[in-house]
Structures are given as structure tokens and as C-alpha cells.
Backbone atoms as SQL, in Angstrom:
CREATE TABLE atoms (id INTEGER PRIMARY KEY, chain TEXT, resi INTEGER, resn TEXT, atom TEXT, x REAL, y REAL, z REAL);
INSERT INTO atoms VALUES
  (1, 'A', 1, 'MET', 'N', -93.795, -158.310, 152.113),
  (2, 'A', 1, 'MET', 'CA', -94.816, -158.004, 153.497),
  (3, 'A', 1, 'MET', 'C', -94.126, -159.059, 154.651),
  (4, 'A', 2, 'ASN', 'N', -94.175, -158.163, 155.530),
  (5, 'A', 2, 'ASN', 'CA', -93.305, -158.682, 156.865),
  (6, 'A', 2, 'ASN', 'C', -94.402, -159.496, 157.575),
  (7, 'A', 3, 'ARG', 'N', -94.070, -160.360, 158.770),
  (8, 'A', 3, 'ARG', 'CA', -94.890, -161.177, 159.467),
  (9, 'A', 3, 'ARG', 'C', -95.806, -160.453, 160.302),
  (10, 'A', 4, 'THR', 'N', -95.452, -159.105, 160.719),
  (11, 'A', 4, 'THR', 'CA', -96.422, -158.363, 161.718),
  (12, 'A', 4, 'THR', 'C', -97.460, -157.938, 160.836),
  (13, 'A', 5, 'ALA', 'N', -97.003, -157.331, 159.481),
  (14, 'A', 5, 'ALA', 'CA', -98.437, -157.247, 158.749),
  (15, 'A', 5, 'ALA', 'C', -99.513, -158.378, 158.440),
  (16, 'A', 6, 'ARG', 'N', -98.909, -159.465, 158.084),
  (17, 'A', 6, 'ARG', 'CA', -99.592, -160.425, 157.971),
  (18, 'A', 6, 'ARG', 'C', -100.409, -160.777, 159.057),
  (19, 'A', 7, 'ILE', 'N', -99.885, -160.863, 160.442),
  (20, 'A', 7, 'ILE', 'CA', -100.681, -160.780, 161.270),
  (21, 'A', 7, 'ILE', 'C', -101.740, -160.062, 161.801),
  (22, 'A', 8, 'LEU', 'N', -101.879, -159.060, 161.158),
  (23, 'A', 8, 'LEU', 'CA', -102.755, -157.823, 161.388),
  (24, 'A', 8, 'LEU', 'C', -103.665, -158.162, 160.426),
  (25, 'A', 9, 'ILE', 'N', -103.442, -158.116, 159.297),
  (26, 'A', 9, 'ILE', 'CA', -104.015, -158.890, 157.854),
  (27, 'A', 9, 'ILE', 'C', -105.176, -159.610, 158.603),
  (28, 'A', 10, 'VAL', 'N', -104.702, -160.878, 159.099),
  (29, 'A', 10, 'VAL', 'CA', -105.704, -162.004, 159.401),
  (30, 'A', 10, 'VAL', 'C', -106.433, -161.603, 160.560),
  (31, 'A', 11, 'LEU', 'N', -105.898, -160.649, 161.433),
  (32, 'A', 11, 'LEU', 'CA', -106.896, -159.856, 162.572),
  (33, 'A', 11, 'LEU', 'C', -107.855, -159.265, 162.166),
  (34, 'A', 12, 'ALA', 'N', -107.799, -158.610, 161.108),
  (35, 'A', 12, 'ALA', 'CA', -108.593, -157.745, 160.499),
  (36, 'A', 12, 'ALA', 'C', -109.647, -158.613, 159.736),
  (37, 'A', 13, 'ALA', 'N', -109.125, -159.773, 159.038),
  (38, 'A', 13, 'ALA', 'CA', -109.894, -160.342, 158.392),
  (39, 'A', 13, 'ALA', 'C', -111.150, -160.830, 159.569),
  (40, 'A', 14, 'ILE', 'N', -110.524, -161.532, 160.605),
  (41, 'A', 14, 'ILE', 'CA', -111.302, -162.257, 161.458),
  (42, 'A', 14, 'ILE', 'C', -112.082, -160.936, 162.273),
  (43, 'A', 15, 'MET', 'N', -111.888, -159.930, 162.171),
  (44, 'A', 15, 'MET', 'CA', -112.755, -158.899, 162.734),
  (45, 'A', 15, 'MET', 'C', -114.131, -158.739, 161.973),
  (46, 'A', 16, 'GLY', 'N', -113.706, -158.702, 160.357),
  (47, 'A', 16, 'GLY', 'CA', -114.820, -158.306, 159.584),
  (48, 'A', 16, 'GLY', 'C', -115.519, -159.553, 159.527),
  (49, 'A', 17, 'ALA', 'N', -115.051, -160.900, 159.559),
  (50, 'A', 17, 'ALA', 'CA', -116.162, -161.953, 159.604),
  (51, 'A', 17, 'ALA', 'C', -117.297, -161.609, 161.058),
  (52, 'A', 18, 'ASP', 'N', -116.306, -161.641, 162.005),
  (53, 'A', 18, 'ASP', 'CA', -117.311, -161.459, 163.182),
  (54, 'A', 18, 'ASP', 'C', -117.932, -160.390, 162.703),
  (55, 'A', 19, 'GLY', 'N', -117.781, -158.954, 162.661),
  (56, 'A', 19, 'GLY', 'CA', -118.703, -158.054, 162.381),
  (57, 'A', 19, 'GLY', 'C', -119.689, -158.392, 161.492),
  (58, 'A', 20, 'VAL', 'N', -119.606, -159.380, 160.447),
  (59, 'A', 20, 'VAL', 'CA', -120.782, -159.844, 159.311),
  (60, 'A', 20, 'VAL', 'C', -121.651, -160.781, 160.391),
  (61, 'A', 21, 'MET', 'N', -121.458, -161.644, 161.157),
  (62, 'A', 21, 'MET', 'CA', -122.007, -162.129, 162.069),
  (63, 'A', 21, 'MET', 'C', -122.781, -161.635, 162.745),
  (64, 'A', 22, 'LEU', 'N', -121.718, -160.824, 163.516),
  (65, 'A', 22, 'LEU', 'CA', -123.178, -159.880, 164.626),
  (66, 'A', 22, 'LEU', 'C', -123.998, -158.996, 163.659),
  (67, 'A', 23, 'ALA', 'N', -123.761, -158.420, 162.586),
  (68, 'A', 23, 'ALA', 'CA', -124.928, -157.969, 162.012),
  (69, 'A', 23, 'ALA', 'C', -125.862, -158.680, 161.563),
  (70, 'A', 24, 'ALA', 'N', -125.825, -159.834, 161.123),
  (71, 'A', 24, 'ALA', 'CA', -126.589, -161.146, 161.049),
  (72, 'A', 24, 'ALA', 'C', -127.462, -161.443, 162.531),
  (73, 'A', 25, 'ALA', 'N', -126.696, -161.547, 163.567),
  (74, 'A', 25, 'ALA', 'CA', -127.582, -161.791, 164.677),
  (75, 'A', 25, 'ALA', 'C', -128.395, -160.277, 165.088),
  (76, 'A', 26, 'SER', 'N', -127.821, -159.296, 164.417),
  (77, 'A', 26, 'SER', 'CA', -128.462, -158.317, 165.320),
  (78, 'A', 26, 'SER', 'C', -129.799, -157.833, 164.396),
  (79, 'A', 27, 'ALA', 'N', -129.792, -158.330, 163.055),
  (80, 'A', 27, 'ALA', 'CA', -130.742, -158.388, 162.146),
  (81, 'A', 27, 'ALA', 'C', -131.705, -159.346, 162.420),
  (82, 'A', 28, 'HIS', 'N', -131.561, -160.534, 163.047),
  (83, 'A', 28, 'HIS', 'CA', -132.632, -161.690, 163.320),
  (84, 'A', 28, 'HIS', 'C', -133.025, -161.468, 164.818),
  (85, 'A', 29, 'GLY', 'N', -132.380, -160.648, 165.664),
  (86, 'A', 29, 'GLY', 'CA', -133.114, -160.781, 167.198),
  (87, 'A', 29, 'GLY', 'C', -133.946, -159.484, 167.578),
  (88, 'A', 30, 'ALA', 'N', -134.657, -159.513, 168.840),
  (89, 'A', 30, 'ALA', 'CA', -135.009, -158.791, 169.287),
  (90, 'A', 30, 'ALA', 'C', -134.342, -158.103, 170.124),
  (91, 'A', 31, 'ASP', 'N', -134.476, -156.589, 170.216),
  (92, 'A', 31, 'ASP', 'CA', -133.491, -155.854, 171.266),
  (93, 'A', 31, 'ASP', 'C', -132.165, -155.985, 171.152),
  (94, 'A', 32, 'ALA', 'N', -131.599, -156.375, 169.882),
  (95, 'A', 32, 'ALA', 'CA', -130.337, -156.610, 169.758),
  (96, 'A', 32, 'ALA', 'C', -129.343, -155.000, 169.128),
  (97, 'A', 33, 'SER', 'N', -129.556, -153.962, 169.721),
  (98, 'A', 33, 'SER', 'CA', -128.841, -152.658, 169.055),
  (99, 'A', 33, 'SER', 'C', -127.563, -152.974, 169.609),
  (100, 'A', 34, 'ARG', 'N', -127.089, -153.403, 170.377),
  (101, 'A', 34, 'ARG', 'CA', -125.880, -153.716, 171.128),
  (102, 'A', 34, 'ARG', 'C', -125.093, -154.619, 170.073),
  (103, 'A', 35, 'LEU', 'N', -125.516, -155.370, 169.668),
  (104, 'A', 35, 'LEU', 'CA', -124.835, -156.083, 168.480),
  (105, 'A', 35, 'LEU', 'C', -124.765, -155.364, 167.100),
  (106, 'A', 36, 'ALA', 'N', -125.849, -154.751, 166.810),
  (107, 'A', 36, 'ALA', 'CA', -125.475, -153.256, 165.772),
  (108, 'A', 36, 'ALA', 'C', -124.277, -152.691, 165.982),
  (109, 'A', 37, 'SER', 'N', -124.199, -152.378, 167.207),
  (110, 'A', 37, 'SER', 'CA', -123.161, -151.334, 167.550),
  (111, 'A', 37, 'SER', 'C', -121.820, -151.945, 167.564),
  (112, 'A', 38, 'ALA', 'N', -121.803, -152.986, 167.852),
  (113, 'A', 38, 'ALA', 'CA', -120.424, -154.350, 168.243),
  (114, 'A', 38, 'ALA', 'C', -120.124, -154.862, 166.409),
  (115, 'A', 39, 'SER', 'N', -121.194, -154.841, 165.877),
  (116, 'A', 39, 'SER', 'CA', -120.965, -155.055, 164.483),
  (117, 'A', 39, 'SER', 'C', -120.310, -154.161, 163.845),
  (118, 'A', 40, 'SER', 'N', -120.519, -152.671, 163.980),
  (119, 'A', 40, 'SER', 'CA', -120.191, -151.177, 163.293),
  (120, 'A', 40, 'SER', 'C', -118.518, -151.668, 163.669),
  (121, 'A', 41, 'MET', 'N', -118.769, -151.480, 164.919),
  (122, 'A', 41, 'MET', 'CA', -116.997, -151.074, 165.397),
  (123, 'A', 41, 'MET', 'C', -115.952, -152.299, 164.647),
  (124, 'A', 42, 'LEU', 'N', -116.549, -153.339, 164.601),
  (125, 'A', 42, 'LEU', 'CA', -115.635, -154.460, 164.312),
  (126, 'A', 42, 'LEU', 'C', -115.437, -154.252, 162.395),
  (127, 'A', 43, 'LEU', 'N', -116.548, -153.769, 161.775),
  (128, 'A', 43, 'LEU', 'CA', -115.988, -153.855, 160.093),
  (129, 'A', 43, 'LEU', 'C', -115.270, -152.280, 160.000),
  (130, 'A', 44, 'PHE', 'N', -116.049, -151.239, 160.655),
  (131, 'A', 44, 'PHE', 'CA', -115.264, -150.167, 160.077),
  (132, 'A', 44, 'PHE', 'C', -113.878, -150.250, 160.657),
  (133, 'A', 45, 'HIS', 'N', -113.497, -150.674, 161.908),
  (134, 'A', 45, 'HIS', 'CA', -111.887, -150.898, 162.077),
  (135, 'A', 45, 'HIS', 'C', -111.134, -151.832, 161.553),
  (136, 'A', 46, 'ALA', 'N', -112.050, -153.065, 160.923),
  (137, 'A', 46, 'ALA', 'CA', -111.153, -154.077, 160.204),
  (138, 'A', 46, 'ALA', 'C', -110.359, -152.937, 159.084),
  (139, 'A', 47, 'SER', 'N', -111.199, -152.383, 158.121),
  (140, 'A', 47, 'SER', 'CA', -111.047, -151.634, 157.418),
  (141, 'A', 47, 'SER', 'C', -109.756, -150.799, 157.532),
  (142, 'A', 48, 'ALA', 'N', -110.177, -150.015, 159.061),
  (143, 'A', 48, 'ALA', 'CA', -109.080, -149.426, 159.144),
  (144, 'A', 48, 'ALA', 'C', -107.642, -149.801, 159.647),
  (145, 'A', 49, 'VAL', 'N', -107.922, -151.117, 160.011),
  (146, 'A', 49, 'VAL', 'CA', -106.780, -151.998, 160.370),
  (147, 'A', 49, 'VAL', 'C', -105.707, -152.640, 158.958),
  (148, 'A', 50, 'LEU', 'N', -106.588, -152.451, 157.531),
  (149, 'A', 50, 'LEU', 'CA', -106.117, -152.661, 156.448),
  (150, 'A', 50, 'LEU', 'C', -105.558, -151.274, 156.088),
  (151, 'A', 51, 'GLY', 'N', -105.978, -150.499, 156.127),
  (152, 'A', 51, 'GLY', 'CA', -105.864, -149.184, 155.726),
  (153, 'A', 51, 'GLY', 'C', -104.105, -148.766, 156.383),
  (154, 'A', 52, 'ALA', 'N', -104.116, -148.994, 157.473),
  (155, 'A', 52, 'ALA', 'CA', -103.120, -148.576, 158.585),
  (156, 'A', 52, 'ALA', 'C', -101.755, -149.017, 157.847),
  (157, 'A', 53, 'VAL', 'N', -102.164, -150.636, 157.906),
  (158, 'A', 53, 'VAL', 'CA', -100.944, -151.621, 157.386),
  (159, 'A', 53, 'VAL', 'C', -100.365, -150.975, 156.120),
  (160, 'A', 54, 'ALA', 'N', -101.239, -150.863, 155.297),
  (161, 'A', 54, 'ALA', 'CA', -101.290, -151.120, 153.779),
  (162, 'A', 54, 'ALA', 'C', -100.443, -149.523, 153.689),
  (163, 'A', 55, 'LEU', 'N', -100.803, -148.369, 154.327),
  (164, 'A', 55, 'LEU', 'CA', -100.100, -147.213, 154.359),
  (165, 'A', 55, 'LEU', 'C', -98.618, -147.323, 155.050),
  (166, 'A', 56, 'ALA', 'N', -98.757, -147.999, 156.102),
  (167, 'A', 56, 'ALA', 'CA', -97.168, -148.269, 156.690),
  (168, 'A', 56, 'ALA', 'C', -96.580, -149.239, 156.005),
  (169, 'A', 57, 'GLU', 'N', -97.022, -150.125, 155.603),
  (170, 'A', 57, 'GLU', 'CA', -95.818, -150.844, 154.498),
  (171, 'A', 57, 'GLU', 'C', -95.426, -150.327, 153.300),
  (172, 'A', 58, 'ARG', 'N', -96.160, -149.050, 152.616),
  (173, 'A', 58, 'ARG', 'CA', -95.641, -148.282, 151.565),
  (174, 'A', 58, 'ARG', 'C', -95.003, -146.908, 152.022),
  (175, 'A', 59, 'GLY', 'N', -94.664, -146.998, 152.967),
  (176, 'A', 59, 'GLY', 'CA', -94.240, -146.100, 153.452),
  (177, 'A', 59, 'GLY', 'C', -94.638, -144.360, 153.680),
  (178, 'A', 60, 'VAL', 'N', -96.032, -144.480, 153.520),
  (179, 'A', 60, 'VAL', 'CA', -96.844, -143.224, 153.428),
  (180, 'A', 60, 'VAL', 'C', -96.734, -142.421, 154.694),
  (181, 'A', 61, 'VAL', 'N', -97.103, -143.453, 155.833),
  (182, 'A', 61, 'VAL', 'CA', -96.885, -142.768, 157.154),
  (183, 'A', 61, 'VAL', 'C', -95.769, -143.602, 158.055),
  (184, 'A', 62, 'HIS', 'N', -95.461, -143.193, 158.970),
  (185, 'A', 62, 'HIS', 'CA', -94.502, -143.490, 159.732),
  (186, 'A', 62, 'HIS', 'C', -94.766, -145.075, 160.102),
  (187, 'A', 63, 'GLY', 'N', -94.074, -145.984, 159.659),
  (188, 'A', 63, 'GLY', 'CA', -94.364, -147.857, 159.704),
  (189, 'A', 63, 'GLY', 'C', -94.451, -147.912, 161.191),
  (190, 'A', 64, 'ARG', 'N', -93.683, -147.867, 162.322),
  (191, 'A', 64, 'ARG', 'CA', -93.741, -148.189, 163.599),
  (192, 'A', 64, 'ARG', 'C', -95.102, -147.684, 164.358),
  (193, 'A', 65, 'ILE', 'N', -95.345, -146.259, 164.083),
  (194, 'A', 65, 'ILE', 'CA', -96.506, -145.685, 164.369),
  (195, 'A', 65, 'ILE', 'C', -97.991, -146.548, 164.131),
  (196, 'A', 66, 'GLY', 'N', -97.493, -146.183, 162.673),
  (197, 'A', 66, 'GLY', 'CA', -98.787, -146.803, 162.292),
  (198, 'A', 66, 'GLY', 'C', -99.239, -148.704, 162.084),
  (199, 'A', 67, 'ILE', 'N', -98.126, -149.116, 162.737),
  (200, 'A', 67, 'ILE', 'CA', -98.730, -150.404, 162.782),
  (201, 'A', 67, 'ILE', 'C', -99.053, -150.635, 164.465),
  (202, 'A', 68, 'VAL', 'N', -98.403, -149.836, 165.598),
  (203, 'A', 68, 'VAL', 'CA', -98.777, -149.529, 166.951),
  (204, 'A', 68, 'VAL', 'C', -100.573, -149.150, 166.476),
  (205, 'A', 69, 'ALA', 'N', -100.929, -148.061, 165.680),
  (206, 'A', 69, 'ALA', 'CA', -102.046, -147.668, 165.467),
  (207, 'A', 69, 'ALA', 'C', -103.013, -148.623, 165.017),
  (208, 'A', 70, 'ALA', 'N', -102.489, -149.791, 164.135),
  (209, 'A', 70, 'ALA', 'CA', -103.337, -151.153, 163.641),
  (210, 'A', 70, 'ALA', 'C', -103.446, -151.863, 164.740),
  (211, 'A', 71, 'PHE', 'N', -102.677, -151.955, 165.495),
  (212, 'A', 71, 'PHE', 'CA', -102.554, -153.044, 166.773),
  (213, 'A', 71, 'PHE', 'C', -103.846, -152.311, 167.788),
  (214, 'A', 72, 'GLY', 'N', -103.560, -150.999, 168.045),
  (215, 'A', 72, 'GLY', 'CA', -104.598, -150.359, 168.649),
  (216, 'A', 72, 'GLY', 'C', -106.197, -150.563, 168.246),
  (217, 'A', 73, 'PHE', 'N', -106.291, -150.585, 167.003),
  (218, 'A', 73, 'PHE', 'CA', -107.853, -150.626, 166.594),
  (219, 'A', 73, 'PHE', 'C', -107.912, -152.024, 166.602),
  (220, 'A', 74, 'VAL', 'N', -107.456, -152.855, 166.557),
  (221, 'A', 74, 'VAL', 'CA', -107.317, -154.275, 166.700),
  (222, 'A', 74, 'VAL', 'C', -108.255, -154.671, 168.619),
  (223, 'A', 75, 'LEU', 'N', -107.380, -153.984, 169.570),
  (224, 'A', 75, 'LEU', 'CA', -107.116, -154.527, 170.299),
  (225, 'A', 75, 'LEU', 'C', -108.795, -153.913, 170.769),
  (226, 'A', 76, 'ALA', 'N', -108.681, -152.388, 170.699),
  (227, 'A', 76, 'ALA', 'CA', -109.852, -151.527, 171.464),
  (228, 'A', 76, 'ALA', 'C', -111.263, -151.785, 170.596),
  (229, 'A', 77, 'ALA', 'N', -111.438, -152.415, 169.135),
  (230, 'A', 77, 'ALA', 'CA', -112.752, -152.761, 168.774),
  (231, 'A', 77, 'ALA', 'C', -112.909, -154.265, 169.233),
  (232, 'A', 78, 'SER', 'N', -111.851, -154.762, 169.850),
  (233, 'A', 78, 'SER', 'CA', -112.386, -156.374, 170.079),
  (234, 'A', 78, 'SER', 'C', -112.744, -155.930, 171.627),
  (235, 'A', 79, 'LEU', 'N', -112.120, -155.136, 172.482),
  (236, 'A', 79, 'LEU', 'CA', -112.759, -154.770, 173.940),
  (237, 'A', 79, 'LEU', 'C', -114.062, -154.431, 173.669),
  (238, 'A', 80, 'PHE', 'N', -114.356, -153.117, 172.557),
  (239, 'A', 80, 'PHE', 'CA', -115.446, -152.650, 172.438),
  (240, 'A', 80, 'PHE', 'C', -116.783, -153.590, 172.442),
  (241, 'A', 81, 'ALA', 'N', -116.505, -154.164, 170.881),
  (242, 'A', 81, 'ALA', 'CA', -117.253, -155.453, 170.632),
  (243, 'A', 81, 'ALA', 'C', -117.395, -156.499, 171.630),
  (244, 'A', 82, 'GLY', 'N', -116.633, -157.010, 172.079),
  (245, 'A', 82, 'GLY', 'CA', -116.623, -158.128, 173.003),
  (246, 'A', 82, 'GLY', 'C', -117.369, -157.768, 174.075),
  (247, 'A', 83, 'ASP', 'N', -117.272, -156.369, 174.750),
  (248, 'A', 83, 'ASP', 'CA', -118.066, -156.254, 176.095),
  (249, 'A', 83, 'ASP', 'C', -119.721, -156.394, 175.548),
  (250, 'A', 84, 'LEU', 'N', -119.973, -155.452, 174.632),
  (251, 'A', 84, 'LEU', 'CA', -121.534, -155.400, 174.027),
  (252, 'A', 84, 'LEU', 'C', -122.125, -156.751, 173.841),
  (253, 'A', 85, 'THR', 'N', -121.272, -157.399, 172.961),
  (254, 'A', 85, 'THR', 'CA', -121.729, -158.933, 172.704),
  (255, 'A', 85, 'THR', 'C', -122.125, -159.691, 174.128),
  (256, 'A', 86, 'LEU', 'N', -121.057, -159.809, 174.844),
  (257, 'A', 86, 'LEU', 'CA', -120.992, -160.414, 176.202),
  (258, 'A', 86, 'LEU', 'C', -122.196, -159.984, 176.697),
  (259, 'A', 87, 'ARG', 'N', -122.425, -158.530, 176.988),
  (260, 'A', 87, 'ARG', 'CA', -123.639, -158.198, 177.785),
  (261, 'A', 87, 'ARG', 'C', -125.032, -158.605, 177.278),
  (262, 'A', 88, 'HIS', 'N', -124.809, -158.566, 175.579),
  (263, 'A', 88, 'HIS', 'CA', -126.444, -159.158, 175.150),
  (264, 'A', 88, 'HIS', 'C', -126.709, -160.557, 175.607),
  (265, 'A', 89, 'TYR', 'N', -125.529, -161.436, 175.184),
  (266, 'A', 89, 'TYR', 'CA', -125.791, -162.825, 175.336),
  (267, 'A', 89, 'TYR', 'C', -125.470, -163.341, 177.177),
  (268, 'A', 90, 'ALA', 'N', -124.920, -163.007, 177.569),
  (269, 'A', 90, 'ALA', 'CA', -124.542, -163.490, 179.047),
  (270, 'A', 90, 'ALA', 'C', -125.334, -162.403, 180.184),
  (271, 'A', 91, 'GLY', 'N', -125.463, -160.948, 179.784),
  (272, 'A', 91, 'GLY', 'CA', -126.124, -160.207, 180.644),
  (273, 'A', 91, 'GLY', 'C', -124.928, -159.627, 181.587),
  (274, 'A', 92, 'HIS', 'N', -123.583, -159.721, 181.121),
  (275, 'A', 92, 'HIS', 'CA', -122.918, -159.153, 182.155),
  (276, 'A', 92, 'HIS', 'C', -121.651, -158.662, 180.794),
  (277, 'A', 93, 'GLY', 'N', -120.798, -157.669, 181.442),
  (278, 'A', 93, 'GLY', 'CA', -119.627, -157.276, 180.416),
  (279, 'A', 93, 'GLY', 'C', -118.505, -158.146, 180.810),
  (280, 'A', 94, 'LEU', 'N', -117.473, -157.747, 180.049),
  (281, 'A', 94, 'LEU', 'CA', -116.140, -158.401, 179.997),
  (282, 'A', 94, 'LEU', 'C', -115.583, -157.877, 181.423),
  (283, 'A', 95, 'PHE', 'N', -115.424, -156.735, 181.910),
  (284, 'A', 95, 'PHE', 'CA', -114.854, -156.290, 183.031),
  (285, 'A', 95, 'PHE', 'C', -115.614, -154.538, 183.331),
  (286, 'A', 96, 'PRO', 'N', -115.747, -153.963, 184.265),
  (287, 'A', 96, 'PRO', 'CA', -115.846, -152.667, 184.286),
  (288, 'A', 96, 'PRO', 'C', -115.628, -151.612, 183.719),
  (289, 'A', 97, 'MET', 'N', -116.322, -150.696, 183.187),
  (290, 'A', 97, 'MET', 'CA', -115.976, -149.906, 181.771),
  (291, 'A', 97, 'MET', 'C', -114.869, -150.572, 180.510),
  (292, 'A', 98, 'ALA', 'N', -115.197, -151.755, 180.033),
  (293, 'A', 98, 'ALA', 'CA', -114.572, -152.169, 179.357),
  (294, 'A', 98, 'ALA', 'C', -115.115, -151.500, 177.751),
  (295, 'A', 99, 'ALA', 'N', -115.955, -151.469, 177.495),
  (296, 'A', 99, 'ALA', 'CA', -116.727, -150.782, 176.606),
  (297, 'A', 99, 'ALA', 'C', -115.981, -149.241, 176.338),
  (298, 'A', 100, 'PRO', 'N', -116.153, -148.405, 177.356),
  (299, 'A', 100, 'PRO', 'CA', -115.613, -147.182, 177.209),
  (300, 'A', 100, 'PRO', 'C', -114.234, -147.349, 177.175),
  (301, 'A', 101, 'THR', 'N', -113.452, -148.233, 177.685),
  (302, 'A', 101, 'THR', 'CA', -111.928, -148.099, 177.546),
  (303, 'A', 101, 'THR', 'C', -111.428, -148.832, 176.236),
  (304, 'A', 102, 'GLY', 'N', -112.346, -149.485, 175.616),
  (305, 'A', 102, 'GLY', 'CA', -112.189, -149.645, 173.926),
  (306, 'A', 102, 'GLY', 'C', -112.745, -148.681, 173.102),
  (307, 'A', 103, 'GLY', 'N', -113.568, -147.803, 173.403),
  (308, 'A', 103, 'GLY', 'CA', -113.569, -146.509, 172.784),
  (309, 'A', 103, 'GLY', 'C', -112.601, -145.435, 172.690),
  (310, 'A', 104, 'THR', 'N', -112.475, -145.303, 174.150),
  (311, 'A', 104, 'THR', 'CA', -111.264, -144.519, 174.303),
  (312, 'A', 104, 'THR', 'C', -109.532, -144.740, 173.454),
  (313, 'A', 105, 'LEU', 'N', -109.460, -146.091, 173.471),
  (314, 'A', 105, 'LEU', 'CA', -108.304, -146.565, 172.778),
  (315, 'A', 105, 'LEU', 'C', -108.654, -146.398, 171.166),
  (316, 'A', 106, 'LEU', 'N', -109.607, -146.524, 170.723),
  (317, 'A', 106, 'LEU', 'CA', -109.979, -146.534, 169.432),
  (318, 'A', 106, 'LEU', 'C', -109.826, -144.812, 168.871),
  (319, 'A', 107, 'ILE', 'N', -109.954, -143.902, 169.669),
  (320, 'A', 107, 'ILE', 'CA', -109.752, -142.422, 169.758),
  (321, 'A', 107, 'ILE', 'C', -108.206, -142.729, 169.285),
  (322, 'A', 108, 'VAL', 'N', -107.542, -142.962, 170.499),
  (323, 'A', 108, 'VAL', 'CA', -105.926, -142.864, 170.525),
  (324, 'A', 108, 'VAL', 'C', -105.364, -143.425, 169.409),
  (325, 'A', 109, 'SER', 'N', -105.984, -144.692, 168.712),
  (326, 'A', 109, 'SER', 'CA', -105.687, -144.996, 167.849),
  (327, 'A', 109, 'SER', 'C', -105.734, -144.508, 166.185),
  (328, 'A', 110, 'TRP', 'N', -106.629, -143.516, 166.349),
  (329, 'A', 110, 'TRP', 'CA', -106.959, -142.792, 165.125),
  (330, 'A', 110, 'TRP', 'C', -105.896, -141.689, 165.304),
  (331, 'A', 111, 'LEU', 'N', -105.747, -140.785, 166.381),
  (332, 'A', 111, 'LEU', 'CA', -104.838, -140.140, 166.979),
  (333, 'A', 111, 'LEU', 'C', -103.267, -140.179, 166.673),
  (334, 'A', 112, 'ALA', 'N', -103.191, -141.820, 166.834),
  (335, 'A', 112, 'ALA', 'CA', -101.904, -142.129, 166.349),
  (336, 'A', 112, 'ALA', 'C', -101.509, -142.382, 165.004),
  (337, 'A', 113, 'LEU', 'N', -102.613, -142.474, 163.903),
  (338, 'A', 113, 'LEU', 'CA', -102.274, -142.941, 163.187),
  (339, 'A', 113, 'LEU', 'C', -102.136, -141.320, 162.412),
  (340, 'A', 114, 'ALA', 'N', -102.869, -140.327, 162.854),
  (341, 'A', 114, 'ALA', 'CA', -102.642, -138.945, 162.599),
  (342, 'A', 114, 'ALA', 'C', -101.169, -138.774, 162.562),
  (343, 'A', 115, 'VAL', 'N', -100.670, -138.874, 163.912),
  (344, 'A', 115, 'VAL', 'CA', -99.171, -138.626, 164.224),
  (345, 'A', 115, 'VAL', 'C', -98.347, -139.448, 163.335),
  (346, 'A', 116, 'ALA', 'N', -98.677, -140.778, 162.673),
  (347, 'A', 116, 'ALA', 'CA', -97.720, -141.397, 161.920),
  (348, 'A', 116, 'ALA', 'C', -97.645, -140.697, 160.575),
  (349, 'A', 117, 'SER', 'N', -98.970, -139.959, 160.113),
  (350, 'A', 117, 'SER', 'CA', -99.041, -139.292, 158.913),
  (351, 'A', 117, 'SER', 'C', -98.133, -137.972, 158.964),
  (352, 'A', 118, 'ALA', 'N', -98.238, -137.541, 160.435),
  (353, 'A', 118, 'ALA', 'CA', -97.524, -136.409, 160.282),
  (354, 'A', 118, 'ALA', 'C', -95.932, -136.203, 160.810),
  (355, 'A', 119, 'TRP', 'N', -95.613, -137.287, 161.117),
  (356, 'A', 119, 'TRP', 'CA', -94.208, -137.729, 161.853),
  (357, 'A', 119, 'TRP', 'C', -93.162, -137.613, 160.232),
  (358, 'A', 120, 'PRO', 'N', -92.174, -137.062, 160.462),
  (359, 'A', 120, 'PRO', 'CA', -91.401, -137.027, 159.389),
  (360, 'A', 120, 'PRO', 'C', -90.408, -138.167, 159.095),
  (361, 'A', 121, 'LYS', 'N', -90.388, -138.688, 158.013),
  (362, 'A', 121, 'LYS', 'CA', -89.662, -139.866, 157.648),
  (363, 'A', 121, 'LYS', 'C', -88.317, -139.351, 157.690),
  (364, 'A', 122, 'ARG', 'N', -87.165, -140.230, 157.900),
  (365, 'A', 122, 'ARG', 'CA', -85.869, -140.291, 158.010),
  (366, 'A', 122, 'ARG', 'C', -85.313, -140.350, 156.587),
  (367, 'A', 123, 'GLY', 'N', -84.331, -139.517, 155.988),
  (368, 'A', 123, 'GLY', 'CA', -84.030, -139.412, 154.830),
  (369, 'A', 123, 'GLY', 'C', -84.543, -139.111, 153.644),
  (370, 'A', 124, 'LYS', 'N', -86.012, -138.626, 153.990),
  (371, 'A', 124, 'LYS', 'CA', -86.783, -137.988, 152.977),
  (372, 'A', 124, 'LYS', 'C', -86.811, -136.384, 152.679),
  (373, 'A', 125, 'ILE', 'N', -86.665, -136.009, 151.615),
  (374, 'A', 125, 'ILE', 'CA', -87.082, -134.216, 151.670),
  (375, 'A', 125, 'ILE', 'C', -88.788, -134.123, 151.205),
  (376, 'A', 126, 'PRO', 'N', -89.094, -133.120, 152.171),
  (377, 'A', 126, 'PRO', 'CA', -90.379, -133.118, 152.239),
  (378, 'A', 126, 'PRO', 'C', -90.702, -132.601, 150.978);
């Protein structure tokens, strides 16, 4: 396993831990729907990062594109969840349109994973 894959796995684990913490905070706080949404984004996409890394490492998908999709999941879910969490606790977001930007990047990352799956691997017979 290469260094990039290990970094992504560490980031996915941190996303998972943060997602669980936000789920707990949303369960114990009043008007915490933003935290529940942030938690879901982190938990779902932590799993997506692990899946993309595993697929790329095993050569099931185009490796570079799969890794780009995994980094996209990390960045985009962090933007989305970070914006919602900051809005809940501080009353303002990261920057204007941070959550929609994160959401759009999540869509792009899923599409990149689809491209990684469809991209032909060199030297392999279909």
C-alpha cells in the first residue's frame, strides 16, 4: 500500500470519528438538524473514501482517477460538514456558498469514480 492510500485511510478514519461526534451532538442538542446533516455527509463519504482507495489499490478502477475521487470526497465532505457545523456553533459559515460548493464537489467526485470505473486499464484485455 502506498503513502497516498495510507493518508486517505487516515483522513477517512478522522472523517468517521468526526461524523460520530456530530451525530452525538445532534442527538443531544436542540435544533441540531445541521449537525445531523454534517454527520451523515462525513460518515457516508468516509466509507466512500475507503471504497475508492480499495478499488484503486486493487486495480478495479483507474488508479489515479480513483484516488482523485477519494481526495474529492475528503475535501468536499469537509467543506460541507465544516460549513454546517460552523453555522450551528458560530452563527456563520466558512465562506459564502461553502456547503453548496462541497455538495457540488461531492457530485463531481462520484462522477469521477464512475469515470475511473469505465476508463480502460492499459495492457488488460476486456
